[in-house]
C-alpha positions as CSV (number, residue, x, y, z in Angstrom):
1,X,121.6,91.5,80.5
2,X,118.5,92.8,82.8
3,X,115.3,90.7,83.4
4,X,113.2,92.9,81.9
5,X,115.1,92.6,78.0
6,X,115.3,88.9,78.5
7,X,111.4,88.9,79.4
8,X,110.9,91.1,76.5
9,X,113.0,88.7,74.1
10,X,110.8,85.8,75.2
11,X,107.7,87.6,74.9
12,X,108.5,88.7,71.1
13,X,109.7,85.0,70.4
14,X,106.4,83.6,71.5
15,X,104.4,86.1,69.6
16,X,106.3,85.6,66.8
17,X,105.6,81.7,67.1
18,X,101.8,82.4,67.4
19,X,102.0,84.7,64.4
20,X,103.9,82.1,62.5
21,X,101.2,79.4,63.3
22,X,98.4,81.8,62.0
23,X,100.5,82.9,58.8
24,X,101.1,79.1,57.9
25,X,97.7,78.3,58.1
26,X,96.7,80.4,55.4
27,X,99.4,78.6,53.5
28,X,98.9,75.0,54.1
29,X,96.6,73.0,51.7
30,X,92.9,71.9,53.6
31,X,93.7,68.6,54.0
32,X,96.9,69.3,56.2
33,X,94.3,70.8,58.6
34,X,91.7,68.1,59.1
35,X,90.6,66.3,62.4
36,X,93.4,63.6,62.0
37,X,96.3,66.1,61.6
38,X,94.9,68.4,64.4
39,X,94.5,65.0,66.8
40,X,98.2,64.3,66.3
41,X,99.6,68.0,66.6
42,X,97.4,68.1,69.8
43,X,99.2,65.0,71.1
44,X,102.8,66.5,70.3
45,X,102.1,70.0,71.6
46,X,100.4,68.5,74.7
47,X,103.8,66.8,75.7
48,X,105.8,70.0,74.6
49,X,103.4,71.8,76.8
50,X,103.6,69.7,79.7
51,X,107.6,69.8,79.6
52,X,107.4,73.8,79.6
53,X,104.7,74.1,82.4
54,X,106.9,71.4,84.5
55,X,110.2,73.3,83.9
56,X,108.5,76.9,84.3
57,X,106.9,75.7,87.6
58,X,110.3,74.0,89.0
59,X,112.2,77.1,87.8
60,X,109.9,79.4,90.0
61,X,110.0,77.5,92.8
62,X,113.9,77.1,92.8
63,X,114.1,80.9,92.4
64,X,111.8,81.3,95.3
65,X,113.5,79.0,97.5
66,X,117.0,80.7,96.6
67,X,115.5,84.0,97.5
68,X,114.1,82.7,100.6
69,X,117.1,81.1,101.5
70,X,119.5,84.7,100.9
71,X,116.6,86.6,102.8
72,X,117.0,84.1,105.8
73,X,120.7,84.4,105.8
74,X,120.4,88.1,105.8
75,X,118.0,87.9,108.8
76,X,120.3,85.9,110.5
77,X,123.2,88.0,109.9
78,X,121.3,90.8,111.3
79,X,120.4,89.1,114.3
80,X,124.2,87.9,114.8
81,X,125.4,91.6,114.5
82,X,122.8,92.9,117.1
83,X,123.9,90.1,119.5
84,X,127.4,90.6,118.9
85,X,127.5,94.3,119.7
86,X,125.2,93.7,122.8
87,X,127.7,91.1,124.1
88,X,130.4,93.6,123.7
89,X,128.7,96.1,125.2
90,X,128.2,94.1,128.3
91,X,132.2,93.2,128.0
92,X,132.7,96.6,129.0
93,X,134.7,99.9,127.8
94,X,137.7,97.5,126.4
95,X,135.5,96.3,123.7
96,X,134.6,99.8,122.7
97,X,136.8,99.7,119.9
98,X,135.8,96.3,118.5
99,X,132.2,97.6,118.8
100,X,133.5,100.8,116.6
101,X,134.8,98.5,113.9
102,X,131.9,96.4,113.7
103,X,129.9,99.3,113.3
104,X,132.0,100.7,110.2
105,X,132.1,97.3,108.8
106,X,128.4,96.9,108.8
107,X,127.9,100.5,107.1
108,X,130.3,99.6,104.8
109,X,128.3,96.0,103.8
110,X,125.2,97.7,103.4
111,X,126.9,100.2,100.7
112,X,128.0,97.3,99.0
113,X,125.2,95.2,99.0
114,X,122.6,98.0,98.2
115,X,124.7,100.1,96.1
116,X,123.9,103.9,95.1
117,X,125.3,103.2,91.7
118,X,122.5,101.1,89.9
119,X,125.1,99.7,87.6
120,X,127.3,98.4,90.6
121,X,127.2,94.5,91.4
122,X,125.7,94.0,95.0
123,X,127.8,91.7,97.1
124,X,129.1,90.9,100.5
125,X,132.3,89.5,99.1
126,X,133.9,93.2,98.8
127,X,137.7,93.4,99.9
128,X,136.8,96.2,102.2
129,X,134.2,94.1,104.0
130,X,136.6,91.3,104.3
131,X,139.1,93.1,105.9
132,X,136.8,95.2,108.2
133,X,135.6,91.5,109.4
134,X,139.4,90.4,109.8
135,X,140.4,93.6,111.8
136,X,137.3,92.9,114.2
137,X,137.9,89.4,114.6
138,X,141.5,90.3,115.6
139,X,140.3,93.1,118.0
140,X,138.1,90.5,119.9
141,X,141.1,88.0,119.9
142,X,143.3,90.7,121.6
143,X,140.8,91.6,124.4
144,X,142.2,90.2,128.0
145,X,139.3,89.4,130.1
146,X,140.0,89.8,133.6
147,X,137.0,88.4,135.1
148,X,134.6,85.2,134.9
149,X,132.1,87.4,133.4
150,X,134.2,88.7,130.8
151,X,135.7,85.2,130.1
152,X,132.0,84.1,129.3
153,X,131.3,87.3,127.1
154,X,134.6,86.9,125.3
155,X,133.8,83.4,124.4
156,X,130.4,84.3,123.4
157,X,131.7,87.0,121.1
158,X,134.2,84.8,119.2
159,X,131.8,82.3,118.9
160,X,128.9,84.9,117.6
161,X,131.7,86.3,115.3
162,X,132.5,83.2,113.7
163,X,128.5,82.3,112.8
164,X,128.7,85.9,111.5
165,X,131.5,85.0,109.4
166,X,129.9,81.7,108.1
167,X,126.9,83.5,107.4
168,X,128.3,86.1,105.4
169,X,130.7,83.4,103.5
170,X,127.5,81.5,102.8
171,X,125.5,84.8,101.5
172,X,128.3,85.2,99.2
173,X,128.5,81.7,97.8
174,X,124.6,81.8,97.1
175,X,125.1,85.4,95.4
176,X,127.7,83.9,92.9
177,X,125.3,80.9,91.9
178,X,124.5,81.0,88.3
179,X,120.8,81.6,88.3
180,X,119.8,80.1,84.8
181,X,121.8,79.4,82.1
182,X,121.5,80.8,78.5
183,X,121.4,77.6,77.2
184,X,118.5,76.3,79.2
185,X,116.5,79.5,78.6
186,X,116.9,79.2,75.0
187,X,115.6,75.7,75.0
188,X,112.8,76.5,76.9
189,X,111.8,79.6,74.9
190,X,112.1,77.2,71.6
191,X,109.5,74.7,73.3
192,X,107.2,78.1,73.9
193,X,107.6,79.1,70.1
194,X,106.7,75.5,69.1
195,X,103.6,75.5,71.4
196,X,102.6,79.0,70.3
197,X,102.9,78.4,66.8
198,X,100.6,74.9,67.0
199,X,98.0,77.6,69.0
200,X,98.3,79.7,65.7
201,X,97.9,77.0,63.3
202,X,94.6,75.9,64.2
203,X,93.2,79.3,65.5
204,X,90.7,81.3,63.5
205,X,92.1,84.8,62.6
206,X,90.2,87.2,64.7
207,X,90.9,89.8,67.3
208,X,89.9,87.7,69.8
209,X,92.3,84.8,69.4
210,X,95.0,87.4,68.9
211,X,94.3,89.3,71.9
212,X,93.9,85.4,73.9
213,X,97.5,84.7,72.6
214,X,99.1,87.7,73.4
215,X,97.8,87.7,76.9
216,X,99.3,84.2,77.0
217,X,102.8,85.2,75.8
218,X,102.9,88.0,78.4
219,X,102.1,85.5,81.0
220,X,105.1,83.2,80.2
221,X,107.2,86.0,79.6
222,X,106.1,87.4,82.8
223,X,107.3,84.2,84.6
224,X,110.5,84.3,82.9
225,X,110.7,87.7,84.4
226,X,109.7,86.6,87.9
227,X,112.6,83.7,87.8
228,X,115.5,86.2,86.7
229,X,114.2,88.7,89.4
230,X,113.8,86.2,92.4
231,X,117.6,85.2,91.5
232,X,119.1,88.4,92.2
233,X,117.5,89.4,95.4
234,X,119.5,92.5,96.1
235,X,118.8,94.1,92.9
236,X,116.1,94.9,90.5
237,X,112.4,95.2,91.3
238,X,112.1,92.1,93.4
239,X,114.8,93.0,96.2
240,X,115.3,92.1,99.8
241,X,114.8,94.9,102.2
242,X,117.7,96.8,103.5
243,X,115.6,98.1,106.6
244,X,116.0,95.1,109.1
245,X,120.1,95.6,108.5
246,X,119.8,99.4,108.6
247,X,117.7,99.6,111.8
248,X,120.3,97.2,113.3
249,X,123.2,99.5,112.3
250,X,121.5,102.6,114.0
251,X,121.5,100.8,117.4
252,X,124.9,99.4,117.3
253,X,127.4,100.9,120.0
254,X,124.2,102.4,121.9
């Protein structure tokens, strides 16, 4: 389910909670809305509001941390790809085939990570990418350095290739980590519904109150949208740019 749909469901539920509170205000007898009752309800909803605010804040921070980690991982992969190609270029003509395999593998990885088909799942763990990486590593191993300089460059190429494979596998693992469980989201939404119902319970019925409650509901649903979008950085609205890796691809083999 997309982040927009989930956020819209949260908005509807929270808004319905506020409307329910306004409706109950007209049904409850007057002594149920006295100052003593208000004080107790405010204490209870204050606790719920604190929990909801803490959870939303922690989820946003966690999602932003996950987004930054994957962006950093992609930047490291981009740097390693460029450095590896330069190292093989310095090795000499014998490494030209390996450079060609690297270029094709990177081009395929870009197509899988930012697919043209919006319904496809972005991933670096596609079988084609894995096969390309294994073929590339085997070709480097097959090189037979003849000079001291080539031996140094060969060792560097193997080390960078290993770092590149490690970075790719780490990014794949981060992508496959479940963002936010449905149960967690349902519990958080129920807290928000209770909170907004208490707002409506003691609020006067006028346009200003309704607009204020709708804006507040839009804000919390926007926070949920932000969390879900940050958890999928290679798709959706807030996604990591493919420009650095594409620029690196354009320079491979030069």
